[in-house]
PyMOL commands that place a pseudoatom at each C-alpha (Angstrom):
pseudoatom trace, name=CA, resn=UNK, resi=1, chain=A, elem=C, hetatm=0, pos=[0.463, 31.151, 17.323]
pseudoatom trace, name=CA, resn=UNK, resi=2, chain=A, elem=C, hetatm=0, pos=[0.589, 27.134, 17.576]
pseudoatom trace, name=CA, resn=UNK, resi=3, chain=A, elem=C, hetatm=0, pos=[-3.738, 27.158, 16.361]
pseudoatom trace, name=CA, resn=UNK, resi=4, chain=A, elem=C, hetatm=0, pos=[-2.494, 29.556, 13.183]
pseudoatom trace, name=CA, resn=UNK, resi=5, chain=A, elem=C, hetatm=0, pos=[0.394, 27.312, 12.023]
pseudoatom trace, name=CA, resn=UNK, resi=6, chain=A, elem=C, hetatm=0, pos=[-2.069, 24.158, 13.363]
pseudoatom trace, name=CA, resn=UNK, resi=7, chain=A, elem=C, hetatm=0, pos=[-5.056, 26.826, 10.711]
pseudoatom trace, name=CA, resn=UNK, resi=8, chain=A, elem=C, hetatm=0, pos=[-2.360, 27.576, 8.407]
pseudoatom trace, name=CA, resn=UNK, resi=9, chain=A, elem=C, hetatm=0, pos=[-1.587, 23.411, 7.867]
pseudoatom trace, name=CA, resn=UNK, resi=10, chain=A, elem=C, hetatm=0, pos=[-5.522, 22.121, 7.322]
pseudoatom trace, name=CA, resn=UNK, resi=11, chain=A, elem=C, hetatm=0, pos=[-5.250, 24.736, 5.514]
pseudoatom trace, name=CA, resn=UNK, resi=12, chain=A, elem=C, hetatm=0, pos=[-2.651, 24.056, 3.159]
pseudoatom trace, name=CA, resn=UNK, resi=13, chain=A, elem=C, hetatm=0, pos=[-4.600, 20.391, 2.749]
pseudoatom trace, name=CA, resn=UNK, resi=14, chain=A, elem=C, hetatm=0, pos=[-7.812, 21.295, 2.052]
pseudoatom trace, name=CA, resn=UNK, resi=15, chain=A, elem=C, hetatm=0, pos=[-6.496, 22.938, -1.066]
pseudoatom trace, name=CA, resn=UNK, resi=16, chain=A, elem=C, hetatm=0, pos=[-4.482, 20.347, -1.773]
pseudoatom trace, name=CA, resn=UNK, resi=17, chain=A, elem=C, hetatm=0, pos=[-7.630, 18.353, -1.946]
pseudoatom trace, name=CA, resn=UNK, resi=18, chain=A, elem=C, hetatm=0, pos=[-9.349, 20.531, -4.420]
pseudoatom trace, name=CA, resn=UNK, resi=19, chain=A, elem=C, hetatm=0, pos=[-6.206, 20.157, -6.610]
pseudoatom trace, name=CA, resn=UNK, resi=20, chain=A, elem=C, hetatm=0, pos=[-5.239, 16.586, -6.752]
pseudoatom trace, name=CA, resn=UNK, resi=21, chain=A, elem=C, hetatm=0, pos=[-8.523, 15.268, -6.393]
pseudoatom trace, name=CA, resn=UNK, resi=22, chain=A, elem=C, hetatm=0, pos=[-7.928, 11.237, -6.728]
pseudoatom trace, name=CA, resn=UNK, resi=23, chain=A, elem=C, hetatm=0, pos=[-5.825, 9.203, -3.319]
pseudoatom trace, name=CA, resn=UNK, resi=24, chain=A, elem=C, hetatm=0, pos=[-2.828, 7.977, -4.727]
pseudoatom trace, name=CA, resn=UNK, resi=25, chain=A, elem=C, hetatm=0, pos=[-2.750, 4.267, -4.111]
pseudoatom trace, name=CA, resn=UNK, resi=26, chain=A, elem=C, hetatm=0, pos=[0.940, 2.843, -5.206]
pseudoatom trace, name=CA, resn=UNK, resi=27, chain=A, elem=C, hetatm=0, pos=[-0.077, -0.617, -7.022]
pseudoatom trace, name=CA, resn=UNK, resi=28, chain=A, elem=C, hetatm=0, pos=[3.497, -1.537, -8.433]
pseudoatom trace, name=CA, resn=UNK, resi=29, chain=A, elem=C, hetatm=0, pos=[2.925, -4.934, -9.949]
pseudoatom trace, name=CA, resn=UNK, resi=30, chain=A, elem=C, hetatm=0, pos=[1.513, -6.712, -6.709]
pseudoatom trace, name=CA, resn=UNK, resi=31, chain=A, elem=C, hetatm=0, pos=[-1.839, -7.542, -8.750]
pseudoatom trace, name=CA, resn=UNK, resi=32, chain=A, elem=C, hetatm=0, pos=[-2.845, -10.808, -10.197]
pseudoatom trace, name=CA, resn=UNK, resi=33, chain=A, elem=C, hetatm=0, pos=[-5.885, -12.160, -10.862]
pseudoatom trace, name=CA, resn=UNK, resi=34, chain=A, elem=C, hetatm=0, pos=[-6.032, -14.735, -7.876]
pseudoatom trace, name=CA, resn=UNK, resi=35, chain=A, elem=C, hetatm=0, pos=[-5.219, -11.596, -6.256]
pseudoatom trace, name=CA, resn=UNK, resi=36, chain=A, elem=C, hetatm=0, pos=[-6.369, -8.574, -7.441]
pseudoatom trace, name=CA, resn=UNK, resi=37, chain=A, elem=C, hetatm=0, pos=[-6.152, -4.814, -6.222]
pseudoatom trace, name=CA, resn=UNK, resi=38, chain=A, elem=C, hetatm=0, pos=[-9.359, -4.409, -3.550]
pseudoatom trace, name=CA, resn=UNK, resi=39, chain=A, elem=C, hetatm=0, pos=[-11.202, -1.117, -4.685]
pseudoatom trace, name=CA, resn=UNK, resi=40, chain=A, elem=C, hetatm=0, pos=[-12.565, -0.701, -1.244]
pseudoatom trace, name=CA, resn=UNK, resi=41, chain=A, elem=C, hetatm=0, pos=[-14.912, 2.658, -1.853]
pseudoatom trace, name=CA, resn=UNK, resi=42, chain=A, elem=C, hetatm=0, pos=[-15.612, 2.384, -5.538]
pseudoatom trace, name=CA, resn=UNK, resi=43, chain=A, elem=C, hetatm=0, pos=[-16.843, 6.120, -5.091]
pseudoatom trace, name=CA, resn=UNK, resi=44, chain=A, elem=C, hetatm=0, pos=[-14.139, 7.149, -3.646]
pseudoatom trace, name=CA, resn=UNK, resi=45, chain=A, elem=C, hetatm=0, pos=[-12.027, 8.892, -5.992]
pseudoatom trace, name=CA, resn=UNK, resi=46, chain=A, elem=C, hetatm=0, pos=[-8.250, 6.872, -5.889]
pseudoatom trace, name=CA, resn=UNK, resi=47, chain=A, elem=C, hetatm=0, pos=[-5.473, 6.191, -8.332]
pseudoatom trace, name=CA, resn=UNK, resi=48, chain=A, elem=C, hetatm=0, pos=[-3.531, 3.101, -8.078]
pseudoatom trace, name=CA, resn=UNK, resi=49, chain=A, elem=C, hetatm=0, pos=[-0.572, 3.276, -9.805]
pseudoatom trace, name=CA, resn=UNK, resi=50, chain=A, elem=C, hetatm=0, pos=[1.551, 0.028, -11.421]
pseudoatom trace, name=CA, resn=UNK, resi=51, chain=A, elem=C, hetatm=0, pos=[3.299, -1.860, -14.034]
pseudoatom trace, name=CA, resn=UNK, resi=52, chain=A, elem=C, hetatm=0, pos=[2.254, -4.695, -15.757]
pseudoatom trace, name=CA, resn=UNK, resi=53, chain=A, elem=C, hetatm=0, pos=[5.342, -7.207, -16.148]
pseudoatom trace, name=CA, resn=UNK, resi=54, chain=A, elem=C, hetatm=0, pos=[4.529, -9.656, -18.165]
pseudoatom trace, name=CA, resn=UNK, resi=55, chain=A, elem=C, hetatm=0, pos=[0.435, -10.105, -16.763]
pseudoatom trace, name=CA, resn=UNK, resi=56, chain=A, elem=C, hetatm=0, pos=[-2.844, -8.222, -16.666]
pseudoatom trace, name=CA, resn=UNK, resi=57, chain=A, elem=C, hetatm=0, pos=[-3.728, -6.674, -14.100]
pseudoatom trace, name=CA, resn=UNK, resi=58, chain=A, elem=C, hetatm=0, pos=[-7.087, -7.205, -11.990]
pseudoatom trace, name=CA, resn=UNK, resi=59, chain=A, elem=C, hetatm=0, pos=[-8.688, -5.066, -9.620]
pseudoatom trace, name=CA, resn=UNK, resi=60, chain=A, elem=C, hetatm=0, pos=[-12.112, -5.836, -7.689]
pseudoatom trace, name=CA, resn=UNK, resi=61, chain=A, elem=C, hetatm=0, pos=[-14.644, -3.704, -6.863]
pseudoatom trace, name=CA, resn=UNK, resi=62, chain=A, elem=C, hetatm=0, pos=[-17.518, -5.332, -5.257]
pseudoatom trace, name=CA, resn=UNK, resi=63, chain=A, elem=C, hetatm=0, pos=[-21.033, -2.892, -3.871]
pseudoatom trace, name=CA, resn=UNK, resi=64, chain=A, elem=C, hetatm=0, pos=[-23.979, -4.460, -1.586]
pseudoatom trace, name=CA, resn=UNK, resi=65, chain=A, elem=C, hetatm=0, pos=[-26.158, -1.166, -3.862]
pseudoatom trace, name=CA, resn=UNK, resi=66, chain=A, elem=C, hetatm=0, pos=[-25.720, -0.319, -6.920]
pseudoatom trace, name=CA, resn=UNK, resi=67, chain=A, elem=C, hetatm=0, pos=[-23.083, 2.771, -7.003]
pseudoatom trace, name=CA, resn=UNK, resi=68, chain=A, elem=C, hetatm=0, pos=[-21.690, 5.144, -9.919]
pseudoatom trace, name=CA, resn=UNK, resi=69, chain=A, elem=C, hetatm=0, pos=[-18.351, 3.044, -11.745]
pseudoatom trace, name=CA, resn=UNK, resi=70, chain=A, elem=C, hetatm=0, pos=[-16.150, 5.865, -12.872]
pseudoatom trace, name=CA, resn=UNK, resi=71, chain=A, elem=C, hetatm=0, pos=[-12.801, 4.032, -14.604]
pseudoatom trace, name=CA, resn=UNK, resi=72, chain=A, elem=C, hetatm=0, pos=[-10.486, 6.006, -16.133]
pseudoatom trace, name=CA, resn=UNK, resi=73, chain=A, elem=C, hetatm=0, pos=[-6.709, 4.712, -17.551]
pseudoatom trace, name=CA, resn=UNK, resi=74, chain=A, elem=C, hetatm=0, pos=[-3.206, 7.237, -17.772]
pseudoatom trace, name=CA, resn=UNK, resi=75, chain=A, elem=C, hetatm=0, pos=[0.086, 6.058, -18.287]
pseudoatom trace, name=CA, resn=UNK, resi=76, chain=A, elem=C, hetatm=0, pos=[2.778, 8.915, -17.757]
pseudoatom trace, name=CA, resn=UNK, resi=77, chain=A, elem=C, hetatm=0, pos=[3.594, 11.351, -20.299]
pseudoatom trace, name=CA, resn=UNK, resi=78, chain=A, elem=C, hetatm=0, pos=[7.166, 11.817, -20.199]
pseudoatom trace, name=CA, resn=UNK, resi=79, chain=A, elem=C, hetatm=0, pos=[8.551, 14.126, -23.274]
pseudoatom trace, name=CA, resn=UNK, resi=80, chain=A, elem=C, hetatm=0, pos=[5.726, 16.900, -22.256]
pseudoatom trace, name=CA, resn=UNK, resi=81, chain=A, elem=C, hetatm=0, pos=[7.167, 19.144, -24.519]
pseudoatom trace, name=CA, resn=UNK, resi=82, chain=A, elem=C, hetatm=0, pos=[7.306, 17.015, -28.052]
pseudoatom trace, name=CA, resn=UNK, resi=83, chain=A, elem=C, hetatm=0, pos=[4.822, 16.237, -30.459]
pseudoatom trace, name=CA, resn=UNK, resi=84, chain=A, elem=C, hetatm=0, pos=[2.159, 14.250, -28.446]
pseudoatom trace, name=CA, resn=UNK, resi=85, chain=A, elem=C, hetatm=0, pos=[1.868, 10.923, -28.954]
pseudoatom trace, name=CA, resn=UNK, resi=86, chain=A, elem=C, hetatm=0, pos=[-1.705, 9.907, -29.713]
pseudoatom trace, name=CA, resn=UNK, resi=87, chain=A, elem=C, hetatm=0, pos=[-1.450, 6.214, -28.943]
pseudoatom trace, name=CA, resn=UNK, resi=88, chain=A, elem=C, hetatm=0, pos=[-1.180, 4.647, -26.297]
pseudoatom trace, name=CA, resn=UNK, resi=89, chain=A, elem=C, hetatm=0, pos=[-1.213, 0.474, -26.147]
pseudoatom trace, name=CA, resn=UNK, resi=90, chain=A, elem=C, hetatm=0, pos=[-3.343, 0.298, -22.336]
pseudoatom trace, name=CA, resn=UNK, resi=91, chain=A, elem=C, hetatm=0, pos=[-6.957, -1.251, -22.211]
pseudoatom trace, name=CA, resn=UNK, resi=92, chain=A, elem=C, hetatm=0, pos=[-9.289, -2.576, -20.145]
pseudoatom trace, name=CA, resn=UNK, resi=93, chain=A, elem=C, hetatm=0, pos=[-12.562, -4.396, -19.216]
pseudoatom trace, name=CA, resn=UNK, resi=94, chain=A, elem=C, hetatm=0, pos=[-14.912, -4.770, -16.530]
pseudoatom trace, name=CA, resn=UNK, resi=95, chain=A, elem=C, hetatm=0, pos=[-16.080, -7.668, -15.606]
pseudoatom trace, name=CA, resn=UNK, resi=96, chain=A, elem=C, hetatm=0, pos=[-19.322, -9.337, -14.271]
pseudoatom trace, name=CA, resn=UNK, resi=97, chain=A, elem=C, hetatm=0, pos=[-20.491, -12.446, -13.108]
pseudoatom trace, name=CA, resn=UNK, resi=98, chain=A, elem=C, hetatm=0, pos=[-18.299, -14.081, -16.125]
pseudoatom trace, name=CA, resn=UNK, resi=99, chain=A, elem=C, hetatm=0, pos=[-19.358, -11.877, -18.947]
pseudoatom trace, name=CA, resn=UNK, resi=100, chain=A, elem=C, hetatm=0, pos=[-17.357, -8.874, -20.174]
pseudoatom trace, name=CA, resn=UNK, resi=101, chain=A, elem=C, hetatm=0, pos=[-19.872, -5.870, -19.346]
pseudoatom trace, name=CA, resn=UNK, resi=102, chain=A, elem=C, hetatm=0, pos=[-17.606, -3.636, -21.374]
pseudoatom trace, name=CA, resn=UNK, resi=103, chain=A, elem=C, hetatm=0, pos=[-14.072, -3.589, -22.782]
pseudoatom trace, name=CA, resn=UNK, resi=104, chain=A, elem=C, hetatm=0, pos=[-12.064, -0.403, -24.262]
pseudoatom trace, name=CA, resn=UNK, resi=105, chain=A, elem=C, hetatm=0, pos=[-8.717, -0.802, -26.692]
pseudoatom trace, name=CA, resn=UNK, resi=106, chain=A, elem=C, hetatm=0, pos=[-6.146, 1.743, -26.220]
pseudoatom trace, name=CA, resn=UNK, resi=107, chain=A, elem=C, hetatm=0, pos=[-4.910, 1.809, -29.691]
pseudoatom trace, name=CA, resn=UNK, resi=108, chain=A, elem=C, hetatm=0, pos=[-8.254, 2.084, -30.381]
pseudoatom trace, name=CA, resn=UNK, resi=109, chain=A, elem=C, hetatm=0, pos=[-9.213, 5.634, -28.137]
pseudoatom trace, name=CA, resn=UNK, resi=110, chain=A, elem=C, hetatm=0, pos=[-8.564, 9.181, -27.995]
pseudoatom trace, name=CA, resn=UNK, resi=111, chain=A, elem=C, hetatm=0, pos=[-5.420, 9.845, -25.711]
pseudoatom trace, name=CA, resn=UNK, resi=112, chain=A, elem=C, hetatm=0, pos=[-5.137, 13.675, -23.895]
pseudoatom trace, name=CA, resn=UNK, resi=113, chain=A, elem=C, hetatm=0, pos=[-2.739, 15.708, -22.515]
pseudoatom trace, name=CA, resn=UNK, resi=114, chain=A, elem=C, hetatm=0, pos=[-3.104, 16.667, -19.091]
pseudoatom trace, name=CA, resn=UNK, resi=115, chain=A, elem=C, hetatm=0, pos=[-1.372, 17.776, -16.558]
pseudoatom trace, name=CA, resn=UNK, resi=116, chain=A, elem=C, hetatm=0, pos=[-1.288, 17.304, -13.049]
pseudoatom trace, name=CA, resn=UNK, resi=117, chain=A, elem=C, hetatm=0, pos=[-0.830, 20.869, -11.020]
pseudoatom trace, name=CA, resn=UNK, resi=118, chain=A, elem=C, hetatm=0, pos=[-0.380, 20.295, -7.574]
pseudoatom trace, name=CA, resn=UNK, resi=119, chain=A, elem=C, hetatm=0, pos=[2.583, 17.536, -8.413]
pseudoatom trace, name=CA, resn=UNK, resi=120, chain=A, elem=C, hetatm=0, pos=[3.989, 18.968, -12.252]
pseudoatom trace, name=CA, resn=UNK, resi=121, chain=A, elem=C, hetatm=0, pos=[3.281, 16.294, -13.510]
pseudoatom trace, name=CA, resn=UNK, resi=122, chain=A, elem=C, hetatm=0, pos=[2.457, 14.843, -17.132]
pseudoatom trace, name=CA, resn=UNK, resi=123, chain=A, elem=C, hetatm=0, pos=[0.193, 12.398, -18.556]
pseudoatom trace, name=CA, resn=UNK, resi=124, chain=A, elem=C, hetatm=0, pos=[-1.887, 10.527, -21.425]
pseudoatom trace, name=CA, resn=UNK, resi=125, chain=A, elem=C, hetatm=0, pos=[-5.599, 10.369, -20.905]
pseudoatom trace, name=CA, resn=UNK, resi=126, chain=A, elem=C, hetatm=0, pos=[-7.885, 7.792, -22.192]
pseudoatom trace, name=CA, resn=UNK, resi=127, chain=A, elem=C, hetatm=0, pos=[-10.217, 5.584, -22.210]
pseudoatom trace, name=CA, resn=UNK, resi=128, chain=A, elem=C, hetatm=0, pos=[-13.107, 6.224, -19.180]
pseudoatom trace, name=CA, resn=UNK, resi=129, chain=A, elem=C, hetatm=0, pos=[-15.827, 4.115, -18.895]
pseudoatom trace, name=CA, resn=UNK, resi=130, chain=A, elem=C, hetatm=0, pos=[-18.317, 6.034, -16.566]
pseudoatom trace, name=CA, resn=UNK, resi=131, chain=A, elem=C, hetatm=0, pos=[-22.373, 4.777, -15.946]
pseudoatom trace, name=CA, resn=UNK, resi=132, chain=A, elem=C, hetatm=0, pos=[-24.372, 4.000, -12.816]
pseudoatom trace, name=CA, resn=UNK, resi=133, chain=A, elem=C, hetatm=0, pos=[-24.086, -0.449, -12.201]
pseudoatom trace, name=CA, resn=UNK, resi=134, chain=A, elem=C, hetatm=0, pos=[-26.545, -2.076, -10.348]
pseudoatom trace, name=CA, resn=UNK, resi=135, chain=A, elem=C, hetatm=0, pos=[-24.893, -4.349, -7.395]
pseudoatom trace, name=CA, resn=UNK, resi=136, chain=A, elem=C, hetatm=0, pos=[-22.778, -6.626, -7.452]
pseudoatom trace, name=CA, resn=UNK, resi=137, chain=A, elem=C, hetatm=0, pos=[-18.650, -8.221, -7.682]
pseudoatom trace, name=CA, resn=UNK, resi=138, chain=A, elem=C, hetatm=0, pos=[-16.682, -6.470, -10.274]
pseudoatom trace, name=CA, resn=UNK, resi=139, chain=A, elem=C, hetatm=0, pos=[-13.950, -7.099, -11.750]
pseudoatom trace, name=CA, resn=UNK, resi=140, chain=A, elem=C, hetatm=0, pos=[-11.415, -3.988, -14.002]
pseudoatom trace, name=CA, resn=UNK, resi=141, chain=A, elem=C, hetatm=0, pos=[-8.109, -6.367, -16.077]
pseudoatom trace, name=CA, resn=UNK, resi=142, chain=A, elem=C, hetatm=0, pos=[-6.064, -3.908, -17.560]
pseudoatom trace, name=CA, resn=UNK, resi=143, chain=A, elem=C, hetatm=0, pos=[-3.878, -5.669, -20.626]
pseudoatom trace, name=CA, resn=UNK, resi=144, chain=A, elem=C, hetatm=0, pos=[-1.941, -4.536, -23.367]
pseudoatom trace, name=CA, resn=UNK, resi=145, chain=A, elem=C, hetatm=0, pos=[0.197, -6.977, -25.746]
pseudoatom trace, name=CA, resn=UNK, resi=146, chain=A, elem=C, hetatm=0, pos=[3.098, -7.400, -24.033]
pseudoatom trace, name=CA, resn=UNK, resi=147, chain=A, elem=C, hetatm=0, pos=[1.505, -6.597, -21.061]
pseudoatom trace, name=CA, resn=UNK, resi=148, chain=A, elem=C, hetatm=0, pos=[4.579, -4.567, -20.287]
pseudoatom trace, name=CA, resn=UNK, resi=149, chain=A, elem=C, hetatm=0, pos=[4.526, -0.139, -18.835]
pseudoatom trace, name=CA, resn=UNK, resi=150, chain=A, elem=C, hetatm=0, pos=[3.050, 1.558, -16.236]
pseudoatom trace, name=CA, resn=UNK, resi=151, chain=A, elem=C, hetatm=0, pos=[0.540, 2.831, -15.836]
pseudoatom trace, name=CA, resn=UNK, resi=152, chain=A, elem=C, hetatm=0, pos=[-2.594, 4.877, -13.666]
pseudoatom trace, name=CA, resn=UNK, resi=153, chain=A, elem=C, hetatm=0, pos=[-5.590, 3.686, -13.476]
pseudoatom trace, name=CA, resn=UNK, resi=154, chain=A, elem=C, hetatm=0, pos=[-8.654, 6.501, -11.434]
pseudoatom trace, name=CA, resn=UNK, resi=155, chain=A, elem=C, hetatm=0, pos=[-11.277, 5.179, -9.833]
pseudoatom trace, name=CA, resn=UNK, resi=156, chain=A, elem=C, hetatm=0, pos=[-14.332, 7.067, -8.721]
pseudoatom trace, name=CA, resn=UNK, resi=157, chain=A, elem=C, hetatm=0, pos=[-15.439, 10.541, -8.698]
pseudoatom trace, name=CA, resn=UNK, resi=158, chain=A, elem=C, hetatm=0, pos=[-16.093, 11.388, -5.035]
pseudoatom trace, name=CA, resn=UNK, resi=159, chain=A, elem=C, hetatm=0, pos=[-13.253, 13.496, -3.627]
pseudoatom trace, name=CA, resn=UNK, resi=160, chain=A, elem=C, hetatm=0, pos=[-13.327, 12.664, 0.017]
pseudoatom trace, name=CA, resn=UNK, resi=161, chain=A, elem=C, hetatm=0, pos=[-9.378, 13.306, 2.083]
pseudoatom trace, name=CA, resn=UNK, resi=162, chain=A, elem=C, hetatm=0, pos=[-9.217, 13.385, 5.668]
pseudoatom trace, name=CA, resn=UNK, resi=163, chain=A, elem=C, hetatm=0, pos=[-6.400, 14.776, 7.596]
pseudoatom trace, name=CA, resn=UNK, resi=164, chain=A, elem=C, hetatm=0, pos=[-4.406, 11.646, 7.545]
pseudoatom trace, name=CA, resn=UNK, resi=165, chain=A, elem=C, hetatm=0, pos=[-5.097, 10.355, 3.859]
pseudoatom trace, name=CA, resn=UNK, resi=166, chain=A, elem=C, hetatm=0, pos=[-4.011, 13.739, 3.200]
pseudoatom trace, name=CA, resn=UNK, resi=167, chain=A, elem=C, hetatm=0, pos=[-0.363, 13.122, 4.830]
pseudoatom trace, name=CA, resn=UNK, resi=168, chain=A, elem=C, hetatm=0, pos=[-0.234, 10.678, 2.772]
pseudoatom trace, name=CA, resn=UNK, resi=169, chain=A, elem=C, hetatm=0, pos=[-1.428, 11.070, -0.208]
pseudoatom trace, name=CA, resn=UNK, resi=170, chain=A, elem=C, hetatm=0, pos=[1.414, 13.383, 0.168]
pseudoatom trace, name=CA, resn=UNK, resi=171, chain=A, elem=C, hetatm=0, pos=[4.169, 11.357, 0.226]
pseudoatom trace, name=CA, resn=UNK, resi=172, chain=A, elem=C, hetatm=0, pos=[2.542, 8.691, -1.658]
pseudoatom trace, name=CA, resn=UNK, resi=173, chain=A, elem=C, hetatm=0, pos=[2.736, 11.541, -4.412]
pseudoatom trace, name=CA, resn=UNK, resi=174, chain=A, elem=C, hetatm=0, pos=[5.783, 12.561, -3.522]
pseudoatom trace, name=CA, resn=UNK, resi=175, chain=A, elem=C, hetatm=0, pos=[7.559, 8.922, -4.197]
pseudoatom trace, name=CA, resn=UNK, resi=176, chain=A, elem=C, hetatm=0, pos=[5.860, 8.866, -7.595]
pseudoatom trace, name=CA, resn=UNK, resi=177, chain=A, elem=C, hetatm=0, pos=[8.682, 10.921, -9.163]
pseudoatom trace, name=CA, resn=UNK, resi=178, chain=A, elem=C, hetatm=0, pos=[10.951, 8.422, -8.155]
pseudoatom trace, name=CA, resn=UNK, resi=179, chain=A, elem=C, hetatm=0, pos=[10.105, 5.598, -10.141]
pseudoatom trace, name=CA, resn=UNK, resi=180, chain=A, elem=C, hetatm=0, pos=[6.025, 6.369, -12.493]
pseudoatom trace, name=CA, resn=UNK, resi=181, chain=A, elem=C, hetatm=0, pos=[7.699, 9.336, -13.903]
pseudoatom trace, name=CA, resn=UNK, resi=182, chain=A, elem=C, hetatm=0, pos=[10.763, 7.364, -15.135]
pseudoatom trace, name=CA, resn=UNK, resi=183, chain=A, elem=C, hetatm=0, pos=[12.075, 5.965, -17.650]
for i in range(1, 183): cmd.bond("trace and resi %d" % i, "trace and resi %d" % (i + 1))
show_as sticks, trace
zoom trace
């Protein structure tokens, strides 16, 4: 009986992996140019949840070999049953060797409603970058005019979970409802 329960739990976690692709990481407002959030495995799918509180946020990726760099910005959809808001003002740029290699203005981008079924959460999915890049250090800078607002920064596309990371993802995803999806 105990083996069946453990097997069932493991199978449930594996199914959750298929549904909830990005490992959630709560950043809130703990990101700055001097202390960027480090993205350790840039090809592994993560979702960094943050709040711009007057200053841009920074993420740092360093790789000794070429890799696929995927970056996508999302914002919470507080009113999924109303007419969609087609423009949002969170923007990002990717910097290498002190030069901007990609920049996107959130206000000029297409934002689509996105429903994440595992967490039953509603987002607007905005601009993305998806390209094989050379080895090196890359900085992702998120910002808007006032540097205010909530966002989720998705990086990587490879779904790689351990049992421990799945349990952590479940706890983190549950905590998002208490602050990220609240006005």
